C-alpha positions as CSV (number, residue, x, y, z in Angstrom):
1,X,12.4,14.6,33.2
2,X,12.5,16.0,29.7
3,X,10.8,12.9,28.4
4,X,7.9,13.4,30.8
5,X,7.6,17.1,29.7
6,X,7.3,16.0,26.1
7,X,4.7,13.4,26.8
8,X,2.7,16.0,28.9
9,X,2.9,18.5,26.1
10,X,1.7,16.0,23.6
11,X,-1.2,14.9,25.8
12,X,-2.2,18.5,26.4
13,X,-2.2,19.3,22.7
14,X,-4.2,16.2,21.7
15,X,-6.8,16.8,24.5
16,X,-7.1,20.5,23.6
17,X,-7.6,19.8,19.9
18,X,-10.2,17.0,20.5
19,X,-12.2,19.1,22.9
20,X,-12.1,22.1,20.7
21,X,-13.8,20.2,17.8
22,X,-11.1,21.6,15.5
23,X,-11.5,20.5,11.9
24,X,-8.9,19.4,9.4
25,X,-9.8,20.0,5.7
26,X,-8.2,17.5,3.4
27,X,-8.5,17.0,-0.4
28,X,-10.9,14.2,-1.3
29,X,-9.1,11.4,-3.1
30,X,-10.6,9.4,-6.1
31,X,-10.6,6.3,-3.9
32,X,-12.9,7.8,-1.3
33,X,-15.0,9.5,-4.0
34,X,-15.5,6.0,-5.5
35,X,-17.1,4.7,-2.3
36,X,-19.2,7.8,-1.8
37,X,-20.4,7.6,-5.5
38,X,-21.2,3.9,-5.2
39,X,-23.6,4.6,-2.3
40,X,-24.9,7.9,-3.7
41,X,-26.0,5.9,-6.9
42,X,-28.2,3.6,-4.9
43,X,-31.9,4.2,-4.7
44,X,-33.7,4.7,-1.4
45,X,-34.7,1.3,-0.1
46,X,-31.6,-0.4,-1.6
47,X,-29.6,-2.8,0.6
48,X,-26.0,-2.4,1.8
49,X,-24.3,-5.2,3.7
50,X,-21.6,-3.9,6.1
51,X,-19.2,-6.5,7.4
52,X,-17.0,-5.5,10.4
53,X,-13.9,-7.5,9.6
54,X,-11.5,-5.9,12.1
55,X,-10.0,-6.4,15.6
56,X,-10.7,-4.2,18.6
57,X,-7.2,-2.6,18.5
58,X,-8.1,-0.7,15.2
59,X,-11.5,0.6,16.3
60,X,-10.2,4.2,16.8
61,X,-9.2,4.2,13.1
62,X,-11.9,2.1,11.4
63,X,-14.7,3.3,13.7
64,X,-14.9,6.8,12.1
65,X,-14.8,5.1,8.6
66,X,-17.8,2.9,9.4
67,X,-19.7,5.7,11.1
68,X,-19.4,7.9,8.0
69,X,-20.5,5.2,5.6
70,X,-23.4,4.2,7.9
71,X,-24.5,7.8,8.1
72,X,-24.5,8.1,4.4
73,X,-26.7,5.0,4.0
74,X,-29.2,6.0,6.7
75,X,-29.3,9.6,5.5
76,X,-30.4,8.4,2.0
77,X,-32.9,5.8,3.3
78,X,-30.7,2.8,2.3
79,X,-31.3,-0.3,4.4
80,X,-28.2,-1.7,6.2
81,X,-27.5,-5.3,7.1
82,X,-24.6,-5.7,9.5
83,X,-22.5,-8.7,10.4
84,X,-19.0,-9.6,11.6
85,X,-16.5,-12.1,10.3
86,X,-14.0,-11.3,13.1
87,X,-15.2,-12.0,16.7
88,X,-13.7,-8.8,18.0
89,X,-15.6,-6.7,15.4
90,X,-19.0,-8.1,16.4
91,X,-19.9,-6.1,19.4
92,X,-18.3,-3.0,18.0
93,X,-20.2,-3.3,14.8
94,X,-23.6,-3.8,16.5
95,X,-23.0,-0.9,18.9
96,X,-21.9,1.4,16.0
97,X,-24.9,0.6,13.8
98,X,-27.3,1.0,16.7
99,X,-25.9,4.4,17.6
100,X,-25.9,5.7,14.0
101,X,-29.4,4.3,13.3
102,X,-30.7,6.1,16.4
103,X,-29.2,9.4,15.2
104,X,-31.3,9.1,12.1
105,X,-34.4,7.6,13.8
106,X,-34.1,4.4,11.8
107,X,-36.1,1.4,13.0
108,X,-34.6,-2.0,13.7
109,X,-35.9,-4.8,11.6
110,X,-37.2,-2.4,8.9
111,X,-34.3,0.0,8.2
112,X,-31.4,-2.1,9.6
113,X,-30.6,-5.5,11.0
114,X,-27.5,-6.9,12.6
115,X,-26.9,-10.6,11.9
116,X,-24.0,-11.2,14.3
117,X,-20.7,-13.1,14.0
118,X,-19.8,-16.3,12.1
119,X,-16.5,-18.0,12.2
120,X,-15.0,-19.8,9.1
121,X,-15.3,-16.7,7.0
122,X,-14.7,-18.4,3.6
123,X,-17.7,-20.8,4.2
124,X,-19.8,-17.9,5.5
125,X,-19.1,-15.7,2.5
126,X,-19.8,-18.5,0.1
127,X,-22.9,-19.7,2.0
128,X,-24.5,-16.3,2.0
129,X,-24.3,-16.3,-1.8
130,X,-26.8,-19.2,-1.8
131,X,-28.8,-18.4,1.3
132,X,-28.2,-15.9,4.1
133,X,-30.6,-17.9,6.3
134,X,-28.4,-21.0,6.0
135,X,-25.5,-19.0,7.5
136,X,-27.5,-16.8,9.9
137,X,-30.8,-18.4,10.8
138,X,-31.4,-15.6,13.3
139,X,-30.1,-12.1,14.0
140,X,-27.6,-11.2,16.8
141,X,-30.4,-11.1,19.4
142,X,-31.8,-14.5,18.4
143,X,-34.8,-13.3,16.3
144,X,-35.7,-15.2,13.2
145,X,-34.8,-13.5,10.0
146,X,-38.3,-14.3,8.7
147,X,-39.8,-12.2,11.5
148,X,-38.0,-9.0,10.4
149,X,-39.4,-7.1,7.4
150,X,-35.9,-6.3,6.0
151,X,-34.4,-9.8,6.0
152,X,-37.7,-11.3,5.0
153,X,-37.1,-10.0,1.5
154,X,-33.3,-10.4,1.4
155,X,-32.3,-14.0,0.6
156,X,-28.8,-13.8,-0.8
157,X,-26.3,-11.5,-2.6
158,X,-28.8,-11.0,-5.5
159,X,-30.9,-8.9,-3.1
160,X,-27.8,-6.9,-1.8
161,X,-26.8,-3.9,-3.8
162,X,-23.4,-3.3,-2.2
163,X,-21.0,-4.9,0.3
164,X,-18.8,-2.8,2.5
165,X,-15.9,-4.6,4.2
166,X,-14.5,-2.6,7.1
167,X,-11.2,-4.3,7.6
168,X,-7.7,-4.1,9.1
169,X,-6.4,-7.2,7.4
170,X,-6.9,-9.3,4.3
171,X,-10.7,-10.0,4.6
172,X,-11.6,-7.8,1.6
173,X,-9.7,-10.3,-0.6
174,X,-12.1,-13.1,0.4
175,X,-15.1,-10.8,-0.3
176,X,-13.7,-10.0,-3.7
177,X,-12.8,-13.6,-4.6
178,X,-16.0,-15.3,-3.4
179,X,-18.8,-12.7,-3.3
180,X,-17.5,-10.5,-6.1
181,X,-16.1,-13.0,-8.6
182,X,-18.6,-15.8,-8.1
183,X,-21.8,-13.8,-7.4
184,X,-20.9,-10.5,-9.2
185,X,-21.7,-8.4,-6.1
186,X,-20.3,-4.9,-6.0
187,X,-17.8,-4.4,-3.2
188,X,-16.0,-1.5,-1.5
189,X,-13.5,-1.5,1.3
190,X,-13.0,0.8,4.3
191,X,-9.4,0.0,5.4
192,X,-6.9,0.8,8.1
193,X,-4.2,2.9,6.5
194,X,-1.5,0.2,6.5
195,X,-3.6,-2.1,4.3
196,X,-4.4,0.3,1.5
197,X,-1.4,-0.3,-0.7
198,X,-2.3,-4.0,-0.8
199,X,-5.6,-3.2,-2.4
200,X,-4.7,-0.6,-4.9
201,X,-4.5,-3.3,-7.6
202,X,-8.0,-4.4,-6.8
203,X,-9.2,-0.9,-7.3
204,X,-7.4,-0.6,-10.7
205,X,-8.9,-3.8,-11.9
206,X,-12.4,-2.8,-10.9
207,X,-12.7,-5.6,-8.4
208,X,-13.3,-2.9,-5.7
209,X,-15.4,0.1,-6.6
210,X,-13.6,2.2,-4.0
211,X,-11.5,2.4,-0.9
212,X,-11.7,4.6,2.1
213,X,-8.2,5.0,3.5
214,X,-7.8,5.1,7.3
215,X,-8.5,8.2,9.5
216,X,-7.8,10.5,6.6
217,X,-10.4,8.7,4.5
218,X,-12.9,9.1,7.3
219,X,-12.2,12.9,7.3
220,X,-12.6,13.0,3.5
221,X,-15.9,11.1,3.7
222,X,-17.2,13.4,6.4
223,X,-16.3,16.3,4.2
224,X,-18.3,14.9,1.3
225,X,-21.2,14.5,3.7
226,X,-20.7,18.0,5.1
227,X,-20.8,16.5,8.5
228,X,-17.4,16.7,10.3
229,X,-17.0,14.1,13.0
230,X,-14.4,11.8,14.6
231,X,-12.4,11.6,11.4
232,X,-11.9,15.4,11.1
233,X,-11.2,15.7,14.8
234,X,-8.7,12.8,14.6
235,X,-6.9,14.3,11.6
236,X,-6.7,17.7,13.4
237,X,-5.3,16.1,16.5
238,X,-2.8,14.0,14.4
239,X,-1.7,17.2,12.5
240,X,-1.2,19.0,15.8
241,X,0.9,16.1,17.2
242,X,3.1,16.0,14.1
243,X,3.6,19.8,14.3
244,X,4.7,19.5,17.9
245,X,7.1,16.7,17.1
246,X,8.6,18.7,14.2
247,X,9.0,21.7,16.5
248,X,10.7,19.6,19.2
249,X,13.1,18.2,16.6
250,X,14.0,21.7,15.5
251,X,14.4,22.9,19.1
252,X,16.5,19.9,20.0
253,X,18.8,20.4,17.0
254,X,19.2,24.1,17.7
255,X,20.0,23.4,21.4
256,X,22.5,20.7,20.4
257,X,24.2,23.1,18.0
258,X,24.3,25.8,20.7
259,X,25.9,23.4,23.2
260,X,28.5,22.2,20.7
261,X,29.5,25.8,20.0
262,X,30.1,26.4,23.7
263,X,32.3,23.3,24.0
264,X,36.1,23.7,24.1
265,X,36.6,21.4,21.2
266,X,34.5,23.7,19.0
267,X,36.5,26.8,19.9
268,X,39.9,25.1,19.7
269,X,42.0,26.5,16.8
270,X,43.7,24.1,14.5
271,X,47.5,23.8,15.1
């Protein structure tokens, strides 16, 4: 019964915080600032390639990251080309870009294009360095790239100013090794929190220009944009849940201590 009460309390607090649009203010790390600065340095009309390299299970964490970065691009008039190297990220990526583009009244084909999914990611990353059309002859809806104003002028990585890998695994490594090292393309990564420590060395060596770290990173990025969203709400809900758990731990220990004092063994005098 006590377990059910705890779960009910946790659910009630999470729902209340999410519905109240509470915000959680967090200090902006240098890693997140690096991604923000990389996009802020681009001119209007520059091209950013966003690759959705994640599974469906991590959408609640990486979705706010991708939304914040897409918002930054669309706000500044930067063109976005989306694609997926994980099958599960394809539909999520297409839907997310369509939703964020609509919020900024961006036009498909001119301001953004979604290429779709390709398996064999190593071959796909290398192939796009020579010709994007060889890897993606058409967009996700089957339209020829030559029929779309944006992709008509983008042929390979030389026409791409920045690559963003939104990932929950090791995919940024392949972007760094094949797109970065071979074609000298600038790369940033938006990662689920558990993957961040694996990529700190890439940041230190300059192979990544920046990293956005999980839900906290999304909240930081939204703070830089002065546009709190799912990241800020998620951090507020997470903080409330942690506070409840800490309170329950304290209450549980106090109650255990009180029960021990009432037990006969506690009050028995040493002989």
